PDB file with SEQRES, HELIX, SHEET and CRYST1 records, atoms N, CA, C and O in Angstrom:
SEQRES   1 A   58  MET ALA ALA THR THR THR TRP ASN ASP PRO ASN HIS CYS          
SEQRES   2 A   58  PRO PHE CYS GLU THR GLU LEU GLU THR PRO GLY ALA GLY          
SEQRES   3 A   58  PHE VAL ASP HIS LEU GLY GLN ASN PRO ASP CYS GLU ASP          
SEQRES   4 A   58  GLY PHE GLU ALA TRP ARG SER ASN VAL ALA GLY ASP VAL          
SEQRES   5 A   58  PRO GLY GLY TRP SER GLY                                      
HELIX    1 AA1 ALA A   25  GLN A   33  1                                   9    
HELIX    2 AA2 PRO A   35  VAL A   48  1                                  14    
HELIX    3 AA3 ALA A   49  ASP A   51  5                                   3    
CRYST1    1.000    1.000    1.000  90.00  90.00  90.00 P 1           1          
ATOM      1  N   MET A   1     -52.412   7.151 -49.393  1.00  0.00           N  
ATOM      2  CA  MET A   1     -52.103   5.845 -49.969  1.00  0.00           C  
ATOM      3  C   MET A   1     -53.406   5.248 -50.519  1.00  0.00           C  
ATOM      4  O   MET A   1     -54.458   5.324 -49.884  1.00  0.00           O  
ATOM      5  N   ALA A   2     -53.314   4.670 -51.681  1.00  0.00           N  
ATOM      6  CA  ALA A   2     -54.487   4.092 -52.331  1.00  0.00           C  
ATOM      7  C   ALA A   2     -54.972   2.858 -51.590  1.00  0.00           C  
ATOM      8  O   ALA A   2     -54.173   2.098 -51.043  1.00  0.00           O  
ATOM      9  N   ALA A   3     -56.279   2.666 -51.575  1.00  0.00           N  
ATOM     10  CA  ALA A   3     -56.859   1.499 -50.925  1.00  0.00           C  
ATOM     11  C   ALA A   3     -56.542   0.228 -51.694  1.00  0.00           C  
ATOM     12  O   ALA A   3     -56.386  -0.838 -51.100  1.00  0.00           O  
ATOM     13  N   THR A   4     -56.447   0.338 -53.016  1.00  0.00           N  
ATOM     14  CA  THR A   4     -56.132  -0.799 -53.863  1.00  0.00           C  
ATOM     15  C   THR A   4     -54.761  -0.591 -54.491  1.00  0.00           C  
ATOM     16  O   THR A   4     -54.460   0.480 -55.017  1.00  0.00           O  
ATOM     17  N   THR A   5     -53.945  -1.618 -54.428  1.00  0.00           N  
ATOM     18  CA  THR A   5     -52.614  -1.536 -54.985  1.00  0.00           C  
ATOM     19  C   THR A   5     -52.550  -2.391 -56.238  1.00  0.00           C  
ATOM     20  O   THR A   5     -52.926  -3.563 -56.215  1.00  0.00           O  
ATOM     21  N   THR A   6     -52.076  -1.810 -57.332  1.00  0.00           N  
ATOM     22  CA  THR A   6     -51.935  -2.528 -58.592  1.00  0.00           C  
ATOM     23  C   THR A   6     -50.450  -2.561 -58.951  1.00  0.00           C  
ATOM     24  O   THR A   6     -49.815  -1.519 -59.109  1.00  0.00           O  
ATOM     25  N   TRP A   7     -49.916  -3.757 -59.074  1.00  0.00           N  
ATOM     26  CA  TRP A   7     -48.510  -3.952 -59.409  1.00  0.00           C  
ATOM     27  C   TRP A   7     -48.388  -4.168 -60.908  1.00  0.00           C  
ATOM     28  O   TRP A   7     -48.183  -5.295 -61.357  1.00  0.00           O  
ATOM     29  N   ASN A   8     -48.513  -3.100 -61.687  1.00  0.00           N  
ATOM     30  CA  ASN A   8     -48.479  -3.265 -63.131  1.00  0.00           C  
ATOM     31  C   ASN A   8     -47.357  -2.489 -63.810  1.00  0.00           C  
ATOM     32  O   ASN A   8     -47.250  -2.525 -65.036  1.00  0.00           O  
ATOM     33  N   ASP A   9     -46.519  -1.789 -63.052  1.00  0.00           N  
ATOM     34  CA  ASP A   9     -45.434  -1.016 -63.634  1.00  0.00           C  
ATOM     35  C   ASP A   9     -44.235  -1.064 -62.684  1.00  0.00           C  
ATOM     36  O   ASP A   9     -44.260  -0.403 -61.646  1.00  0.00           O  
ATOM     37  N   PRO A  10     -43.192  -1.824 -63.006  1.00  0.00           N  
ATOM     38  CA  PRO A  10     -42.063  -1.952 -62.107  1.00  0.00           C  
ATOM     39  C   PRO A  10     -41.240  -0.685 -61.956  1.00  0.00           C  
ATOM     40  O   PRO A  10     -40.352  -0.614 -61.106  1.00  0.00           O  
ATOM     41  N   ASN A  11     -41.532   0.318 -62.781  1.00  0.00           N  
ATOM     42  CA  ASN A  11     -40.782   1.576 -62.715  1.00  0.00           C  
ATOM     43  C   ASN A  11     -41.409   2.584 -61.752  1.00  0.00           C  
ATOM     44  O   ASN A  11     -40.865   3.669 -61.544  1.00  0.00           O  
ATOM     45  N   HIS A  12     -42.549   2.228 -61.170  1.00  0.00           N  
ATOM     46  CA  HIS A  12     -43.242   3.121 -60.239  1.00  0.00           C  
ATOM     47  C   HIS A  12     -43.641   2.367 -58.983  1.00  0.00           C  
ATOM     48  O   HIS A  12     -43.991   1.189 -59.049  1.00  0.00           O  
ATOM     49  N   CYS A  13     -43.591   3.031 -57.850  1.00  0.00           N  
ATOM     50  CA  CYS A  13     -44.046   2.430 -56.597  1.00  0.00           C  
ATOM     51  C   CYS A  13     -45.553   2.197 -56.669  1.00  0.00           C  
ATOM     52  O   CYS A  13     -46.299   3.121 -56.993  1.00  0.00           O  
ATOM     53  N   PRO A  14     -46.011   0.994 -56.378  1.00  0.00           N  
ATOM     54  CA  PRO A  14     -47.450   0.713 -56.441  1.00  0.00           C  
ATOM     55  C   PRO A  14     -48.238   1.376 -55.321  1.00  0.00           C  
ATOM     56  O   PRO A  14     -49.468   1.395 -55.363  1.00  0.00           O  
ATOM     57  N   PHE A  15     -47.552   1.919 -54.322  1.00  0.00           N  
ATOM     58  CA  PHE A  15     -48.238   2.528 -53.185  1.00  0.00           C  
ATOM     59  C   PHE A  15     -48.388   4.032 -53.312  1.00  0.00           C  
ATOM     60  O   PHE A  15     -49.374   4.594 -52.836  1.00  0.00           O  
ATOM     61  N   CYS A  16     -47.414   4.704 -53.953  1.00  0.00           N  
ATOM     62  CA  CYS A  16     -47.492   6.162 -54.075  1.00  0.00           C  
ATOM     63  C   CYS A  16     -47.323   6.644 -55.509  1.00  0.00           C  
ATOM     64  O   CYS A  16     -47.454   7.837 -55.785  1.00  0.00           O  
ATOM     65  N   GLU A  17     -47.029   5.719 -56.429  1.00  0.00           N  
ATOM     66  CA  GLU A  17     -46.854   6.013 -57.854  1.00  0.00           C  
ATOM     67  C   GLU A  17     -45.601   6.835 -58.179  1.00  0.00           C  
ATOM     68  O   GLU A  17     -45.461   7.327 -59.299  1.00  0.00           O  
ATOM     69  N   THR A  18     -44.695   6.986 -57.215  1.00  0.00           N  
ATOM     70  CA  THR A  18     -43.435   7.691 -57.469  1.00  0.00           C  
ATOM     71  C   THR A  18     -42.601   6.872 -58.456  1.00  0.00           C  
ATOM     72  O   THR A  18     -42.525   5.648 -58.351  1.00  0.00           O  
ATOM     73  N   GLU A  19     -41.973   7.567 -59.421  1.00  0.00           N  
ATOM     74  CA  GLU A  19     -41.086   6.885 -60.344  1.00  0.00           C  
ATOM     75  C   GLU A  19     -39.844   6.434 -59.581  1.00  0.00           C  
ATOM     76  O   GLU A  19     -39.247   7.210 -58.835  1.00  0.00           O  
ATOM     77  N   LEU A  20     -39.465   5.185 -59.772  1.00  0.00           N  
ATOM     78  CA  LEU A  20     -38.319   4.595 -59.090  1.00  0.00           C  
ATOM     79  C   LEU A  20     -37.064   4.792 -59.922  1.00  0.00           C  
ATOM     80  O   LEU A  20     -37.111   4.801 -61.152  1.00  0.00           O  
ATOM     81  N   GLU A  21     -35.937   4.952 -59.230  1.00  0.00           N  
ATOM     82  CA  GLU A  21     -34.662   5.096 -59.945  1.00  0.00           C  
ATOM     83  C   GLU A  21     -34.389   3.862 -60.796  1.00  0.00           C  
ATOM     84  O   GLU A  21     -33.965   3.973 -61.947  1.00  0.00           O  
ATOM     85  N   THR A  22     -34.635   2.691 -60.224  1.00  0.00           N  
ATOM     86  CA  THR A  22     -34.528   1.413 -60.943  1.00  0.00           C  
ATOM     87  C   THR A  22     -35.556   0.466 -60.341  1.00  0.00           C  
ATOM     88  O   THR A  22     -35.875   0.576 -59.157  1.00  0.00           O  
ATOM     89  N   PRO A  23     -36.083  -0.466 -61.139  1.00  0.00           N  
ATOM     90  CA  PRO A  23     -36.957  -1.488 -60.562  1.00  0.00           C  
ATOM     91  C   PRO A  23     -36.117  -2.407 -59.665  1.00  0.00           C  
ATOM     92  O   PRO A  23     -34.892  -2.432 -59.782  1.00  0.00           O  
ATOM     93  N   GLY A  24     -36.745  -3.133 -58.804  1.00  0.00           N  
ATOM     94  CA  GLY A  24     -36.028  -4.081 -57.929  1.00  0.00           C  
ATOM     95  C   GLY A  24     -35.332  -3.370 -56.793  1.00  0.00           C  
ATOM     96  O   GLY A  24     -35.967  -2.986 -55.811  1.00  0.00           O  
ATOM     97  N   ALA A  25     -34.023  -3.190 -56.923  1.00  0.00           N  
ATOM     98  CA  ALA A  25     -33.244  -2.545 -55.861  1.00  0.00           C  
ATOM     99  C   ALA A  25     -33.743  -1.121 -55.594  1.00  0.00           C  
ATOM    100  O   ALA A  25     -33.733  -0.667 -54.450  1.00  0.00           O  
ATOM    101  N   GLY A  26     -34.173  -0.428 -56.627  1.00  0.00           N  
ATOM    102  CA  GLY A  26     -34.709   0.921 -56.461  1.00  0.00           C  
ATOM    103  C   GLY A  26     -35.984   0.917 -55.630  1.00  0.00           C  
ATOM    104  O   GLY A  26     -36.239   1.854 -54.874  1.00  0.00           O  
ATOM    105  N   PHE A  27     -36.783  -0.133 -55.769  1.00  0.00           N  
ATOM    106  CA  PHE A  27     -38.003  -0.258 -54.973  1.00  0.00           C  
ATOM    107  C   PHE A  27     -37.646  -0.475 -53.507  1.00  0.00           C  
ATOM    108  O   PHE A  27     -38.248   0.129 -52.618  1.00  0.00           O  
ATOM    109  N   VAL A  28     -36.673  -1.332 -53.261  1.00  0.00           N  
ATOM    110  CA  VAL A  28     -36.239  -1.595 -51.880  1.00  0.00           C  
ATOM    111  C   VAL A  28     -35.697  -0.306 -51.253  1.00  0.00           C  
ATOM    112  O   VAL A  28     -36.023   0.005 -50.108  1.00  0.00           O  
ATOM    113  N   ASP A  29     -34.885   0.434 -51.985  1.00  0.00           N  
ATOM    114  CA  ASP A  29     -34.358   1.704 -51.495  1.00  0.00           C  
ATOM    115  C   ASP A  29     -35.499   2.680 -51.194  1.00  0.00           C  
ATOM    116  O   ASP A  29     -35.493   3.367 -50.172  1.00  0.00           O  
ATOM    117  N   HIS A  30     -36.471   2.726 -52.100  1.00  0.00           N  
ATOM    118  CA  HIS A  30     -37.622   3.606 -51.927  1.00  0.00           C  
ATOM    119  C   HIS A  30     -38.392   3.266 -50.645  1.00  0.00           C  
ATOM    120  O   HIS A  30     -38.801   4.158 -49.901  1.00  0.00           O  
ATOM    121  N   LEU A  31     -38.584   1.964 -50.398  1.00  0.00           N  
ATOM    122  CA  LEU A  31     -39.280   1.568 -49.180  1.00  0.00           C  
ATOM    123  C   LEU A  31     -38.525   2.035 -47.943  1.00  0.00           C  
ATOM    124  O   LEU A  31     -39.143   2.487 -46.979  1.00  0.00           O  
ATOM    125  N   GLY A  32     -37.205   1.935 -47.955  1.00  0.00           N  
ATOM    126  CA  GLY A  32     -36.396   2.359 -46.826  1.00  0.00           C  
ATOM    127  C   GLY A  32     -36.458   3.854 -46.549  1.00  0.00           C  
ATOM    128  O   GLY A  32     -36.179   4.301 -45.436  1.00  0.00           O  
ATOM    129  N   GLN A  33     -36.824   4.618 -47.564  1.00  0.00           N  
ATOM    130  CA  GLN A  33     -36.902   6.075 -47.427  1.00  0.00           C  
ATOM    131  C   GLN A  33     -38.326   6.587 -47.258  1.00  0.00           C  
ATOM    132  O   GLN A  33     -38.528   7.777 -47.016  1.00  0.00           O  
ATOM    133  N   ASN A  34     -39.305   5.715 -47.380  1.00  0.00           N  
ATOM    134  CA  ASN A  34     -40.717   6.140 -47.350  1.00  0.00           C  
ATOM    135  C   ASN A  34     -41.522   5.199 -46.444  1.00  0.00           C  
ATOM    136  O   ASN A  34     -42.003   4.159 -46.894  1.00  0.00           O  
ATOM    137  N   PRO A  35     -41.664   5.567 -45.178  1.00  0.00           N  
ATOM    138  CA  PRO A  35     -42.353   4.700 -44.211  1.00  0.00           C  
ATOM    139  C   PRO A  35     -43.782   4.312 -44.607  1.00  0.00           C  
ATOM    140  O   PRO A  35     -44.205   3.191 -44.327  1.00  0.00           O  
ATOM    141  N   ASP A  36     -44.526   5.200 -45.243  1.00  0.00           N  
ATOM    142  CA  ASP A  36     -45.894   4.852 -45.638  1.00  0.00           C  
ATOM    143  C   ASP A  36     -45.892   3.746 -46.692  1.00  0.00           C  
ATOM    144  O   ASP A  36     -46.732   2.846 -46.652  1.00  0.00           O  
ATOM    145  N   CYS A  37     -44.956   3.812 -47.625  1.00  0.00           N  
ATOM    146  CA  CYS A  37     -44.858   2.781 -48.651  1.00  0.00           C  
ATOM    147  C   CYS A  37     -44.365   1.468 -48.039  1.00  0.00           C  
ATOM    148  O   CYS A  37     -44.833   0.391 -48.408  1.00  0.00           O  
ATOM    149  N   GLU A  38     -43.424   1.564 -47.108  1.00  0.00           N  
ATOM    150  CA  GLU A  38     -42.937   0.358 -46.437  1.00  0.00           C  
ATOM    151  C   GLU A  38     -44.055  -0.306 -45.661  1.00  0.00           C  
ATOM    152  O   GLU A  38     -44.175  -1.531 -45.683  1.00  0.00           O  
ATOM    153  N   ASP A  39     -44.887   0.483 -44.965  1.00  0.00           N  
ATOM    154  CA  ASP A  39     -46.029  -0.072 -44.244  1.00  0.00           C  
ATOM    155  C   ASP A  39     -47.012  -0.738 -45.210  1.00  0.00           C  
ATOM    156  O   ASP A  39     -47.546  -1.808 -44.916  1.00  0.00           O  
ATOM    157  N   GLY A  40     -47.248  -0.105 -46.363  1.00  0.00           N  
ATOM    158  CA  GLY A  40     -48.127  -0.686 -47.369  1.00  0.00           C  
ATOM    159  C   GLY A  40     -47.584  -1.996 -47.901  1.00  0.00           C  
ATOM    160  O   GLY A  40     -48.340  -2.946 -48.107  1.00  0.00           O  
ATOM    161  N   PHE A  41     -46.268  -2.057 -48.127  1.00  0.00           N  
ATOM    162  CA  PHE A  41     -45.652  -3.280 -48.606  1.00  0.00           C  
ATOM    163  C   PHE A  41     -45.758  -4.381 -47.573  1.00  0.00           C  
ATOM    164  O   PHE A  41     -46.072  -5.521 -47.914  1.00  0.00           O  
ATOM    165  N   GLU A  42     -45.501  -4.060 -46.309  1.00  0.00           N  
ATOM    166  CA  GLU A  42     -45.585  -5.074 -45.246  1.00  0.00           C  
ATOM    167  C   GLU A  42     -47.016  -5.605 -45.132  1.00  0.00           C  
ATOM    168  O   GLU A  42     -47.217  -6.803 -44.932  1.00  0.00           O  
ATOM    169  N   ALA A  43     -48.003  -4.726 -45.256  1.00  0.00           N  
ATOM    170  CA  ALA A  43     -49.404  -5.159 -45.214  1.00  0.00           C  
ATOM    171  C   ALA A  43     -49.710  -6.065 -46.408  1.00  0.00           C  
ATOM    172  O   ALA A  43     -50.356  -7.102 -46.255  1.00  0.00           O  
ATOM    173  N   TRP A  44     -49.246  -5.669 -47.594  1.00  0.00           N  
ATOM    174  CA  TRP A  44     -49.453  -6.491 -48.796  1.00  0.00           C  
ATOM    175  C   TRP A  44     -48.793  -7.848 -48.615  1.00  0.00           C  
ATOM    176  O   TRP A  44     -49.397  -8.881 -48.904  1.00  0.00           O  
ATOM    177  N   ARG A  45     -47.540  -7.847 -48.131  1.00  0.00           N  
ATOM    178  CA  ARG A  45     -46.803  -9.102 -47.967  1.00  0.00           C  
ATOM    179  C   ARG A  45     -47.499 -10.025 -46.977  1.00  0.00           C  
ATOM    180  O   ARG A  45     -47.553 -11.235 -47.198  1.00  0.00           O  
ATOM    181  N   SER A  46     -48.027  -9.483 -45.903  1.00  0.00           N  
ATOM    182  CA  SER A  46     -48.714 -10.332 -44.927  1.00  0.00           C  
ATOM    183  C   SER A  46     -50.009 -10.900 -45.511  1.00  0.00           C  
ATOM    184  O   SER A  46     -50.426 -12.003 -45.155  1.00  0.00           O  
ATOM    185  N   ASN A  47     -50.638 -10.146 -46.403  1.00  0.00           N  
ATOM    186  CA  ASN A  47     -51.875 -10.628 -47.041  1.00  0.00           C  
ATOM    187  C   ASN A  47     -51.617 -11.738 -48.047  1.00  0.00           C  
ATOM    188  O   ASN A  47     -52.456 -12.624 -48.205  1.00  0.00           O  
ATOM    189  N   VAL A  48     -50.485 -11.715 -48.728  1.00  0.00           N  
ATOM    190  CA  VAL A  48     -50.217 -12.741 -49.737  1.00  0.00           C  
ATOM    191  C   VAL A  48     -49.371 -13.885 -49.227  1.00  0.00           C  
ATOM    192  O   VAL A  48     -49.203 -14.880 -49.933  1.00  0.00           O  
ATOM    193  N   ALA A  49     -48.833 -13.778 -48.026  1.00  0.00           N  
ATOM    194  CA  ALA A  49     -47.933 -14.805 -47.497  1.00  0.00           C  
ATOM    195  C   ALA A  49     -48.553 -16.196 -47.527  1.00  0.00           C  
ATOM    196  O   ALA A  49     -47.856 -17.168 -47.818  1.00  0.00           O  
ATOM    197  N   GLY A  50     -49.829 -16.313 -47.236  1.00  0.00           N  
ATOM    198  CA  GLY A  50     -50.492 -17.611 -47.246  1.00  0.00           C  
ATOM    199  C   GLY A  50     -50.765 -18.130 -48.645  1.00  0.00           C  
ATOM    200  O   GLY A  50     -51.065 -19.310 -48.822  1.00  0.00           O  
ATOM    201  N   ASP A  51     -50.662 -17.257 -49.645  1.00  0.00           N  
ATOM    202  CA  ASP A  51     -50.908 -17.646 -51.034  1.00  0.00           C  
ATOM    203  C   ASP A  51     -49.664 -18.221 -51.700  1.00  0.00           C  
ATOM    204  O   ASP A  51     -49.757 -18.819 -52.772  1.00  0.00           O  
ATOM    205  N   VAL A  52     -48.505 -18.045 -51.079  1.00  0.00           N  
ATOM    206  CA  VAL A  52     -47.241 -18.478 -51.677  1.00  0.00           C  
ATOM    207  C   VAL A  52     -46.821 -19.811 -51.053  1.00  0.00           C  
ATOM    208  O   VAL A  52     -46.513 -19.865 -49.862  1.00  0.00           O  
ATOM    209  N   PRO A  53     -46.808 -20.873 -51.838  1.00  0.00           N  
ATOM    210  CA  PRO A  53     -46.416 -22.178 -51.294  1.00  0.00           C  
ATOM    211  C   PRO A  53     -45.011 -22.128 -50.691  1.00  0.00           C  
ATOM    212  O   PRO A  53     -44.087 -21.616 -51.323  1.00  0.00           O  
ATOM    213  N   GLY A  54     -44.848 -22.635 -49.516  1.00  0.00           N  
ATOM    214  CA  GLY A  54     -43.544 -22.639 -48.871  1.00  0.00           C  
ATOM    215  C   GLY A  54     -43.190 -21.327 -48.177  1.00  0.00           C  
ATOM    216  O   GLY A  54     -42.098 -21.202 -47.623  1.00  0.00           O  
ATOM    217  N   GLY A  55     -44.084 -20.356 -48.195  1.00  0.00           N  
ATOM    218  CA  GLY A  55     -43.842 -19.075 -47.539  1.00  0.00           C  
ATOM    219  C   GLY A  55     -43.217 -18.056 -48.452  1.00  0.00           C  
ATOM    220  O   GLY A  55     -42.947 -18.322 -49.623  1.00  0.00           O  
ATOM    221  N   TRP A  56     -42.993 -16.898 -47.904  1.00  0.00           N  
ATOM    222  CA  TRP A  56     -42.465 -15.751 -48.632  1.00  0.00           C  
ATOM    223  C   TRP A  56     -41.099 -15.427 -48.087  1.00  0.00           C  
ATOM    224  O   TRP A  56     -40.965 -15.134 -46.899  1.00  0.00           O  
ATOM    225  N   SER A  57     -40.081 -15.470 -48.920  1.00  0.00           N  
ATOM    226  CA  SER A  57     -38.724 -15.209 -48.429  1.00  0.00           C  
ATOM    227  C   SER A  57     -38.339 -13.744 -48.611  1.00  0.00           C  
ATOM    228  O   SER A  57     -37.381 -13.284 -47.991  1.00  0.00           O  
ATOM    229  N   GLY A  58     -39.069 -12.995 -49.456  1.00  0.00           N  
ATOM    230  CA  GLY A  58     -38.698 -11.609 -49.746  1.00  0.00           C  
ATOM    231  C   GLY A  58     -39.233 -10.717 -48.767  1.00  0.00           C  
ATOM    232  O   GLY A  58     -39.020  -9.507 -48.853  1.00  0.00           O  
TER     233      GLY A  58                                                      
END                                                                             
């Protein structure tokens, strides 16, 4: 897994660069099937949670 994550292409997972079936729901499905990517997403989400006014609902 890359040390730096760049969210610049919704058609690819930012953690492993795998092409997603669809952006959005496809990303969520991908996370459910790939524990390393899910862990990366959870770490990213915890890092940005304080940056989002009112908290993070996603």
